[in-house]
N, C-alpha and C positions, 0 to 999 in steps of 0.2 A: 283764223283757224276757231274751232265755237266749242261752243263746254262742253259739247258730247267726243271732241276728240279729246281735250283734257280729258274726262272721266275713265279713259279705256290708255292711258296712258301708266306706265308701271309711277312703281311711288318717285323710285327716283329717277326715272324723265320728266316727272312732275317737279319733283323737284328742281331738276336742272334748271327746267323751262320757267319757272318763279325766279329761283339763282338772276339767271339772263335777263330778263326784264326789264326793263326800264317802270317799271311802275312798280313805288314804294310800295304798295299792299302786296301785292305779287311777292317781292322780295321779300318780304315781313313777314309772309304765310311760309315760302315755300321756306327757309327757314327754322321755322315752327313745327314744318312736318319732318324735315331735316334730323332735326331733334327728338321727334319725336320715333321717325322709326331706327335712327342711327345710335339713340341712346336708351334703348331699352322701353319705353312710352309702350311701345307695341305689347313685349310678353307683356305687363302688370294688367293693360286691359286685358288677355287670351288668359289670363290665372286670374281674375278678376272673375273673369266671362264662366272659365269654368267649376268659379267656387259659386256662383248663382247657378248654373245651372244643378251643380250642386243640391244646392239646399232648396230649387225647387224641383227634384225628383223625393227629396225629405220628407219635405210638406207634404206632397203629393201620396206618400205613402202614407202620412199620417194623415190628412183628408178620406186613404179607402178605410185606414181600421174605422176610424170612427164611425164611418159610412156603414159599417156590417157593426161595430157596435147596436146603430141607431133601429139596423134591419131588426140585430137581437132580442134585444128592447122591447122592440114592436111589434114583437113574434107571442112572446108572454102576454 
């Protein structure tokens, strides 16, 4: 199988293929992925991403405020 085939697999299928392989690196990576997927690592990453998206929105709003203040100052 080529890399594109493996990329198309679900996390569960990829874990199974890796664990069942005879290659030690594949087995170790499958175990790490399994820990990440099933032990909440994915949820932690989603929460962090949500936080970062909220922070980006807040900072964009602040930039807009500062631009408005700058425009007002330049008009005076």
